[in-house]
C-alpha positions as CSV (number, residue, x, y, z in Angstrom):
1,M,125.6,111.3,90.6
2,D,125.2,113.5,93.4
3,D,124.2,112.2,96.7
4,A,120.6,112.6,96.3
5,E,121.0,110.4,93.1
6,E,122.4,107.5,94.5
7,M,120.2,107.9,97.7
8,I,117.2,107.2,95.4
9,D,119.0,104.4,93.5
10,E,120.0,103.0,96.8
11,A,116.2,102.7,97.8
12,L,114.8,101.7,94.6
13,E,117.4,98.9,95.1
14,E,116.2,97.8,98.8
15,I,113.0,97.4,97.4
16,S,113.0,96.1,94.2
17,D,111.2,93.1,95.0
18,C,108.5,95.3,96.0
19,V,107.7,97.6,92.9
20,D,107.2,96.5,89.0
21,E,109.9,96.4,86.9
22,S,108.0,99.3,84.5
23,T,108.2,101.5,88.0
24,K,111.7,100.5,88.3
25,A,113.1,101.1,84.5
26,I,111.6,105.2,84.5
27,V,113.2,105.6,87.9
28,K,116.9,104.6,86.7
29,E,116.0,106.2,83.2
30,L,115.4,109.2,85.0
31,L,117.6,109.6,87.0
32,A,120.2,108.7,84.4
33,C,119.1,111.6,82.2
34,G,119.8,114.0,85.6
35,E,116.2,114.4,86.6
36,A,116.6,113.2,90.4
37,G,113.6,115.3,91.2
38,V,111.2,113.6,88.6
39,A,112.5,110.9,89.6
40,L,111.4,110.8,93.3
41,E,108.2,111.9,92.4
42,V,107.4,109.5,90.0
43,F,108.9,106.8,92.4
44,C,106.9,108.1,95.5
45,S,103.7,107.9,93.5
46,Q,103.9,104.7,92.6
47,L,104.6,103.6,95.9
48,L,101.5,105.2,96.7
49,E,99.4,104.0,94.0
50,F,100.3,100.9,94.7
51,D,99.6,100.5,98.5
52,I,103.5,99.5,99.3
53,A,104.4,100.1,102.5
54,I,108.3,100.0,102.6
55,P,110.9,99.9,105.4
56,S,111.8,103.4,107.2
57,R,115.4,103.1,106.5
58,V,114.1,103.6,102.7
59,K,111.6,106.3,103.5
60,E,114.2,108.1,105.6
61,L,116.9,108.2,102.1
62,L,113.8,109.6,100.2
63,E,113.5,112.6,102.5
64,V,116.6,112.8,102.9
65,A,117.2,113.0,99.3
66,A,114.1,115.2,98.9
67,R,115.4,117.8,101.0
68,K,119.0,117.9,99.5
69,M,117.6,118.6,96.2
70,G,115.0,121.4,98.1
71,L,111.7,119.4,97.3
72,E,109.0,119.4,99.0
73,I,107.3,116.0,97.7
74,E,103.4,115.3,99.4
75,E,103.4,111.9,98.2
76,L,106.3,111.3,100.3
77,R,104.6,112.3,103.3
78,S,102.5,110.1,102.8
79,L,104.6,106.9,102.3
80,K,104.0,103.6,104.7
81,S,106.7,102.4,106.4
82,T,107.3,99.0,108.3
């Protein structure tokens, strides 16, 4: 697993109580299939859709993961942090 995948997984684990089981399953499946970019997009979309505020550290992890993959994910900028 590369660094970006590990960061996304770590972020998911840190806020696992805040997201539903189906979101966790989808993100983990995408990570397992080597689709970290898609996993990050889905994760961010679900956080926005359900209006979930996340710790600043988790948002930073996701931002670094996106940069490592060379992605600009619009939803990531819109996430609320605590």
